[in-house]
N, C-alpha and C positions, 0 to 999 in steps of 0.2 A: 709413322706417327703423326697424327693430326694436330695441328697448332690452331687454337682457338684465336679469336680477333684480338682478345685482350692480351694474351702472351704476344701477339705480333706487335701491338702497340709497346708493350713493355721493351721488346727486343730493339725496336726502332730507337727508343729512349737511350737505352743502354749503347747502341751503336753511335748515337749523337755524342754521347759522353766521350768516347774514346776519339771520335774524329776531332772534336774541338780540343782534346788533350787536357781539358779540365772538367772537374767533377760538375755535371749538371748546370753548365752555364751557357747563356746565350746572350747576344745583343738585344737590349730592350730598346724598342723605336721611341718609346716616350722618355724614358729617364736617361737614355744615351749611354748606358753603362753596360758593361758585361755583368749579369746577374745571374743568381740561382733561380730556379723556377720549378714549380710543381705541377704536375699534370692531375686535372679533375675530369669528370664525366658529366654531363647534363643531359636532360630529354631535351629533344628538338623535334619540331614538326615542319616538314616541309611539304611543298604541294608541286607535284610534276604531272603535266597534262591530265588534270582533273582528278589525280589520286593524292590524297593526303597520306604522308608517310610520318611514322614515328620512328626514332631511333636514339641510341645514346652517342652523343658526341664527345670526342676527347679535346681538350684545349689546355693550353699552358697559362699560368699566372706568374707574373713577375714577383719574386719575394720582396722587392724594394719598393715598387710603386704600385704593386696589385693590379697593373693592368694586364690585358690579354696579349699573350705572345703568339708570334708564329713559330712552330716548334716543326722543323723540317721532317716530312715523313708522316706526320699525323694527320695533317691535312688530306692527305693522299689516302690514308686507312679510312677517314671519314667519308670520303667521296666514293671509295670502293664499297663502304657498307651500304651507301644509299643506293648504289648501281644494283648490288646483289638484292637487297630488299626489294626495288622496283621489278627487277627481273622476276623474282619469285611471286610477287603479287600479280604481275602483268599475266604471267602464264598459268597462275592457278586460279584466278578470279574467272567466274563465269562471263562468258561473252553476252552482250545485250542482244545477240542473235540466238541465244539459247533461251531466252524468256518467252 
């Protein structure tokens, strides 16, 4: 069975809930409290070696102060998406020598 990236992110979020022993809570570095949070997606553009890549990034927002949170595992998944996208474009783009 293949698991798509969105399902993998949701699995990480569920694992975090179980590890923390509380429902959907993390320590917010801005309000300095254990807070609930929500996960959102946003379009992002990054430039790697003269190639501009667009992808959807996941990020957490504190329910208390509305600042962005570091959610364990989500950042790793975002980086993995960039690497996969870059690899696909790198190996499917025509080489300048082919012109």
